[in-house]
C-alpha positions in Angstrom: 36.1 -103.2 -48.2 34.3 -104.6 -51.3 36.6 -107.5 -51.4 35.7 -108.3 -47.7 32.0 -108.3 -48.7 30.8 -104.8 -47.9 28.1 -103.7 -50.3 28.3 -100.4 -52.2 25.6 -98.9 -50.2 27.3 -99.5 -46.9 30.6 -98.1 -48.2 28.9 -95.0 -49.6 26.9 -94.5 -46.4 30.1 -94.8 -44.3 31.9 -92.0 -46.1 28.7 -89.9 -46.4 28.3 -90.0 -42.6 31.9 -88.9 -42.1 31.4 -86.0 -44.5 28.1 -85.0 -42.9 29.7 -85.1 -39.5 32.3 -82.6 -40.7 29.5 -80.4 -42.2 27.6 -80.5 -39.0 30.6 -79.2 -37.1 31.0 -76.4 -39.7 27.3 -75.5 -39.4 27.4 -75.3 -35.6 30.3 -72.8 -35.9 29.2 -71.1 -39.1 25.5 -70.3 -38.3 26.1 -68.4 -35.1 29.2 -66.8 -36.5 27.4 -65.7 -39.6 24.5 -64.3 -37.5 27.0 -62.3 -35.4 28.8 -61.1 -38.5 25.6 -60.0 -40.1 24.7 -58.0 -36.9 28.2 -56.4 -37.0 28.0 -55.4 -40.6 24.4 -54.0 -40.2 25.6 -51.9 -37.2 28.5 -50.6 -39.3 26.3 -49.6 -42.2 23.7 -48.0 -40.0 26.4 -46.0 -38.2 28.0 -44.9 -41.4 24.9 -43.9 -43.3 22.7 -42.8 -40.4 20.0 -45.4 -40.9 18.1 -45.6 -37.5 15.7 -48.4 -38.5 18.4 -50.5 -40.1 18.4 -53.7 -37.9 19.8 -57.1 -38.4 17.3 -60.0 -38.9 18.1 -63.5 -39.9 15.0 -64.9 -41.7 14.2 -68.6 -41.6 14.4 -68.9 -45.4 18.0 -67.6 -45.4 19.0 -70.1 -42.8 17.4 -73.0 -44.7 18.9 -71.9 -48.0 22.4 -71.6 -46.5 22.3 -75.0 -44.8 20.8 -76.5 -48.0 23.6 -75.2 -50.2 26.3 -76.3 -47.7 24.9 -79.8 -47.2 24.0 -80.2 -50.9 27.5 -79.3 -52.1 29.1 -81.6 -49.6 26.8 -84.5 -50.5 27.3 -84.0 -54.3 31.1 -83.9 -53.9 31.1 -87.0 -51.7 28.8 -89.0 -54.1 30.9 -88.0 -57.1 34.1 -89.4 -55.4 32.3 -92.5 -54.1 30.6 -93.5 -57.3 33.8 -93.4 -59.3 35.3 -95.9 -56.8 32.4 -98.3 -56.1 31.8 -98.9 -59.8 35.1 -100.7 -60.0 35.4 -104.4 -59.4 37.3 -105.3 -56.2 40.2 -106.9 -58.1 40.5 -103.9 -60.5 40.3 -101.4 -57.6 43.2 -103.1 -55.8 45.5 -102.9 -58.8 47.9 -100.0 -59.1 46.4 -97.2 -61.3 47.1 -97.5 -65.0 49.6 -95.0 -66.4 47.9 -91.9 -67.6 47.3 -91.2 -71.3 49.2 -88.1 -72.3 49.1 -86.1 -75.5 50.4 -82.9 -76.9 49.3 -79.9 -74.9 47.2 -77.1 -76.2 50.3 -74.8 -76.2 52.2 -77.4 -78.4 49.2 -77.8 -80.7 49.2 -74.0 -81.2 52.8 -74.3 -82.5 54.7 -73.2 -79.4 57.2 -76.1 -79.1 60.2 -74.4 -77.4 59.2 -75.2 -73.9 61.2 -77.0 -71.2 60.4 -80.6 -70.4 59.3 -79.6 -66.9 56.8 -77.1 -68.2 55.6 -79.6 -70.7 55.0 -82.2 -67.9 53.1 -79.5 -65.9 50.8 -78.5 -68.7 50.1 -82.1 -69.7 49.1 -83.0 -66.2 46.8 -79.9 -65.9 45.1 -80.8 -69.2 44.6 -84.4 -68.0 42.3 -83.1 -65.2 40.4 -80.2 -66.7 37.6 -80.2 -64.1 40.0 -80.2 -61.2 42.1 -77.5 -62.8 39.1 -75.4 -63.6 37.7 -75.7 -60.1 41.0 -74.8 -58.6 41.4 -71.7 -60.7 37.8 -70.7 -60.1 38.2 -71.1 -56.3 41.3 -68.9 -56.1 39.7 -66.4 -58.5 36.7 -66.2 -56.1 39.0 -65.4 -53.2 40.5 -62.5 -55.3 37.0 -61.3 -56.1 36.0 -61.3 -52.4 39.1 -59.1 -51.5 38.2 -56.7 -54.3 34.7 -56.5 -53.1 35.7 -56.0 -49.5 38.1 -53.1 -50.3 35.8 -51.5 -52.9 33.8 -49.7 -50.2 36.9 -47.8 -49.1 37.4 -46.6 -52.7 33.8 -45.7 -53.2 33.6 -43.7 -50.0 36.9 -41.9 -50.8 35.5 -41.0 -54.2 32.2 -39.9 -52.6 33.9 -37.7 -50.1 36.2 -36.1 -52.7 33.2 -35.5 -55.0 30.8 -34.1 -52.5 33.1 -32.2 -50.1 36.0 -31.1 -52.4 34.4 -30.6 -55.8 30.7 -29.9 -55.2 30.9 -28.2 -51.8 33.9 -25.9 -52.0 32.8 -23.7 -49.1 34.1 -24.2 -45.6 31.0 -23.1 -43.7 27.3 -23.0 -44.7 24.9 -20.6 -42.9 21.1 -21.0 -42.9 18.7 -18.2 -42.2 15.4 -18.4 -40.3 13.7 -17.3 -43.5 14.6 -15.8 -46.8 16.2 -12.5 -46.4 17.5 -9.7 -48.7 20.6 -10.8 -50.4 22.4 -7.8 -49.0 22.9 -9.9 -45.8 25.9 -11.4 -47.5 27.8 -8.2 -47.0 27.2 -8.5 -43.3 28.5 -12.1 -43.4 31.5 -11.0 -45.4 32.7 -8.8 -42.6 32.8 -11.7 -40.1 36.2 -13.0 -38.9 38.2 -14.9 -41.5 35.6 -14.8 -44.3 37.2 -14.7 -47.8 34.2 -15.1 -50.0 30.4 -15.4 -49.7 28.0 -17.1 -52.2 24.2 -16.8 -51.9 21.7 -19.6 -52.3 17.9 -20.1 -51.9 16.2 -23.3 -50.9 12.4 -23.5 -51.6 10.3 -26.5 -50.5 8.0 -27.6 -53.4 6.0 -30.4 -54.8 6.8 -31.5 -58.4 3.8 -32.8 -60.4 3.7 -34.5 -63.8 0.3 -35.9 -64.6 -0.6 -38.4 -61.9 3.0 -38.5 -60.6 4.2 -36.2 -57.8 7.2 -35.9 -55.5 8.0 -33.6 -52.6 11.4 -31.9 -52.6 13.1 -28.6 -52.9 14.6 -26.3 -55.5 18.0 -25.2 -54.6 18.8 -21.8 -56.1 22.5 -21.3 -56.9 24.6 -18.7 -58.5 24.7 -18.6 -62.3 28.4 -19.5 -62.2 28.8 -21.1 -58.8 32.2 -21.4 -57.2 31.4 -22.5 -53.7 28.5 -24.8 -54.4 28.5 -26.7 -57.7 26.5 -29.5 -59.3 28.8 -32.4 -59.9 27.9 -35.6 -61.7 29.2 -39.1 -61.0 32.2 -38.6 -63.3 33.3 -35.7 -61.1 32.5 -33.2 -63.9 30.4 -30.1 -63.5 26.8 -30.7 -64.7 25.0 -28.3 -67.0 25.3 -24.7 -66.2 22.3 -23.0 -64.5 21.0 -20.5 -67.0 17.6 -19.2 -68.1 14.4 -20.1 -66.2 14.8 -23.9 -66.5 15.3 -26.6 -63.9 18.2 -29.0 -63.6 17.1 -32.3 -62.0 18.9 -35.4 -60.9 18.2 -38.2 -63.3 16.6 -40.3 -60.6 14.0 -37.5 -59.8 13.3 -37.0 -63.5 12.8 -40.8 -64.0 10.4 -40.9 -61.0 8.3 -38.1 -62.6 8.7 -39.6 -66.1 10.2 -36.4 -67.4 12.5 -35.8 -70.3 14.6 -32.8 -71.1 12.3 -30.2 -72.6 9.2 -31.3 -70.8 7.4 -28.9 -68.5 6.8 -29.8 -64.9 4.2 -28.3 -62.5 5.8 -26.9 -59.4 3.7 -26.2 -56.3 5.5 -23.8 -53.9 5.0 -24.9 -50.2 6.2 -21.7 -48.5 5.2 -18.1 -48.4 2.7 -17.3 -51.1 1.9 -20.8 -52.0 1.3 -20.9 -55.8 1.7 -23.3 -58.7 3.8 -22.6 -61.8 5.1 -24.6 -64.8 8.8 -24.8 -65.3 10.7 -26.4 -68.2 13.3 -29.2 -67.5 16.5 -27.8 -69.0 18.9 -30.6 -68.1 19.5 -33.6 -65.9 22.5 -34.4 -63.7 23.6 -37.9 -62.5 24.4 -37.1 -58.8 25.3 -39.7 -56.2 23.0 -38.5 -53.4 19.5 -37.2 -53.2 16.5 -36.3 -55.4 17.7 -32.8 -56.1 16.5 -30.0 -58.3 18.5 -26.8 -59.1 17.8 -23.4 -60.6 19.6 -20.2 -61.0 18.9 -18.2 -57.8 17.7 -15.0 -59.5 15.5 -17.0 -61.9 14.0 -18.8 -58.9 13.2 -15.4 -57.2 11.6 -14.2 -60.4 9.5 -17.4 -60.5 8.3 -16.7 -56.9 7.7 -13.0 -57.8 10.0 -11.9 -55.0 13.0 -9.6 -54.9 16.7 -10.5 -54.6 16.4 -12.9 -51.6 18.5 -15.7 -50.2 18.0 -18.3 -47.4 21.5 -19.7 -47.1 25.0 -18.6 -47.7 28.2 -20.6 -48.5 31.3 -19.1 -46.9 35.0 -19.7 -47.8 37.1 -18.9 -44.7 40.8 -18.6 -43.8 42.5 -21.7 -42.3 42.1 -21.8 -38.5 39.4 -19.1 -38.3 36.3 -21.4 -38.3 35.9 -21.5 -34.5 35.8 -17.7 -34.3 33.5 -17.4 -37.2 31.0 -20.0 -35.9 31.1 -18.2 -32.5 30.4 -14.9 -34.1 27.3 -16.3 -35.9 25.8 -17.3 -32.6 25.1 -13.7 -31.8 23.2 -13.1 -35.1 19.4 -13.7 -34.5 18.5 -14.3 -38.2 20.9 -17.3 -38.4 19.2 -20.6 -37.5 22.2 -22.9 -38.0 25.7 -23.4 -39.3 27.5 -26.3 -41.0 31.2 -26.9 -40.8 32.6 -29.0 -43.6 35.8 -29.8 -41.7 34.0 -31.1 -38.7 31.7 -33.2 -40.8 34.6 -34.6 -42.8 36.6 -35.4 -39.6 33.7 -37.3 -38.0 32.8 -39.1 -41.2 36.4 -40.2 -41.9 36.8 -41.5 -38.3 33.7 -43.6 -38.5 34.1 -44.8 -42.1 37.9 -45.6 -41.7 37.2 -47.8 -38.7 34.2 -49.5 -40.3 35.9 -50.1 -43.6 39.0 -51.5 -41.9 36.8 -54.0 -40.0 34.9 -55.1 -43.2 37.9 -55.4 -45.4 39.9 -57.3 -42.8 37.1 -59.9 -42.3 36.6 -60.4 -46.0 40.3 -60.6 -46.7 40.7 -63.3 -44.0 37.8 -65.2 -45.6 39.5 -64.9 -49.0 42.8 -66.1 -47.6 41.1 -69.1 -46.0 39.5 -70.0 -49.4 42.8 -69.6 -51.2 44.7 -71.7 -48.8 42.0 -74.3 -48.7 41.9 -74.6 -52.5 45.6 -74.4 -53.2 46.8 -76.5 -50.3 44.2 -79.3 -50.8 44.8 -79.5 -54.5 48.5 -79.8 -53.9 48.1 -82.4 -51.2 45.8 -84.5 -53.4 48.3 -84.2 -56.3 51.1 -85.2 -54.1 49.2 -88.2 -52.8 48.4 -89.3 -56.4 51.9 -88.7 -57.8 54.1 -89.8 -55.0 55.3 -92.8 -57.0 56.0 -90.6 -60.1 57.9 -88.0 -58.0 59.9 -90.7 -56.2 60.8 -92.3 -59.5 62.1 -88.9 -60.8 64.2 -88.5 -57.7 65.8 -91.9 -58.3 66.4 -90.9 -62.0 68.5 -88.0 -60.7 66.0 -85.1 -60.4 66.8 -82.8 -57.5 64.4 -81.9 -54.8 63.9 -78.4 -56.3 63.1 -79.9 -59.8 60.6 -82.4 -58.3 59.0 -79.7 -56.2 58.8 -77.5 -59.3 56.6 -80.0 -61.1 54.0 -79.9 -58.4 54.4 -76.3 -57.3 54.5 -75.2 -61.0 50.9 -76.2 -61.3 50.0 -74.1 -58.3 51.9 -71.1 -59.8 50.2 -71.4 -63.2 46.8 -71.7 -61.6 47.3 -68.7 -59.4 48.7 -66.7 -62.4 45.5 -67.4 -64.3 43.3 -66.8 -61.3 44.6 -63.3 -60.5 43.3 -61.5 -63.6 40.2 -63.7 -63.7 39.4 -62.9 -60.1 39.9 -59.2 -60.7 37.4 -59.3 -63.5 35.0 -61.3 -61.3 35.5 -58.8 -58.5 34.7 -55.9 -60.9 31.5 -57.7 -61.9 30.6 -58.3 -58.3 31.1 -54.7 -57.5 28.8 -53.6 -60.3 26.2 -56.1 -59.1 26.4 -54.7 -55.5 26.2 -51.1 -56.7 23.0 -52.0 -58.7 21.4 -53.8 -55.8 22.1 -51.0 -53.3 21.0 -48.2 -55.7 17.9 -46.4 -54.4 16.1 -43.1 -55.1 18.3 -41.3 -52.5 21.7 -42.9 -53.1 23.9 -44.2 -55.8 27.1 -46.1 -55.0 29.8 -45.2 -57.5 31.7 -48.1 -59.1 35.2 -47.0 -58.4 38.1 -49.5 -57.8 41.5 -48.0 -57.2 44.7 -49.9 -58.3 45.6 -50.4 -54.7 42.5 -52.6 -54.2 43.6 -54.9 -57.0 47.1 -54.9 -55.5 45.8 -55.9 -52.1 43.7 -58.7 -53.6 46.6 -60.0 -55.6 49.0 -59.8 -52.6 46.6 -61.5 -50.3 46.2 -64.5 -52.6 50.0 -64.6 -53.4 50.9 -64.7 -49.7 48.3 -67.5 -49.2 49.7 -69.4 -52.1 53.3 -69.1 -51.0 52.4 -70.2 -47.5 50.7 -73.3 -49.0 53.6 -74.0 -51.3 56.1 -73.9 -48.4 54.1 -76.5 -46.5 53.8 -78.7 -49.6 57.6 -78.3 -50.4 58.4 -79.5 -46.9 56.4 -82.6 -47.5 58.1 -83.2 -50.8 61.5 -82.8 -49.2 60.5 -85.5 -46.6 59.4 -87.9 -49.3 60.6 -91.5 -48.5 61.6 -92.7 -51.9 61.9 -96.4 -50.8 58.5 -96.5 -49.2 56.9 -94.7 -52.2 58.4 -97.0 -54.8 57.2 -100.1 -52.9 53.6 -99.0 -53.1 53.1 -100.6 -56.5 54.6 -104.0 -55.6 
């Protein structure tokens, strides 16, 4: 085009318009699809975590930033390719490209010389284009990280369920009374159908005060050595034992009140004989849910200057006897409510399994599209640039498999480097998400199971193999005569 008299600006504008037209098509599809996807994810989170006011809104700034990043990236990539071309004189641009300048690879410079000629050619070609190689590896690694992030929620919720419902809450049914009653009521509950063990507890609404800081909450009075209701930290280990007259607080509640272990906190009781007392902070626990405070039940009763009283009871029951037990509690006037762990678990697992399956499937598909796009496009570009070289090797006696190995070997090495890099990036992304979603009431545990890494690696490998098969088919159809004539 330059030889025919077209100026650089016209050539650049032509290709820029073509790219912007493609970007426009992508925006027309991506913006409404992203809006719909955001609404879907918002609904899933609201359903899983019981957030009634959690609604999806697409602010104008987010739309502007998204479009700006997309258009800016496309324009920069186009200008980078165009400027490298228009700077050449027409006569020079119409010449065949000069042979590349090769040198010993990094592997060879490190003293590893026993490598096959094919591997040496692959490594040298990758080192000749460090930017392209780095972007390719980074793109595939990003797709691995996306799959890790998408499946992390399943691991986190599985960990959360196991910690809260199997380790902390060992009881099968929890019974709440209308008000605090004498602890001898546990003997009456122990005689109900299927009850194996009963553990007493006391919940007291209070206000914690430290200087100008205050927070409403409750003190949960537990047994000295609890078996059916324990305090478990984020490492699934039992927190400090409840002993003496001190409080055990979650670390987030202690931080909100600016308390350290050994400090005394003012506690205003908000039920019965409302009074204020000072209690030492004996220990802190890093729990995943809630701003909780715990105390040994009898010590809590002494603090309130009351007798041996309880307001809720944790029950361990025989398998299959829950319906009869819950039916029996309906005829007891002092019981205000019951909680069945199995029913709660069943409902939670049904909702979370469906929601996580949707989220992980969508993100895995996105990652596969990214991986295919990066791997296939790089292979197609490399094939277009090296057609003459590959045809020459075929004429010199290389088989189709050997020629394909030179091109697909780069893909394989790139993917092999991308997999561990992407897993590390995914772990970092998960930590970032956990920090951003952390609140006073909730802490998302950073837990990634080996199966998540396996799913991420498998998704990218399948995408890479599919791309390799398409490229291999093109190499097999290579017209050697036509390719060798291109330099004449």
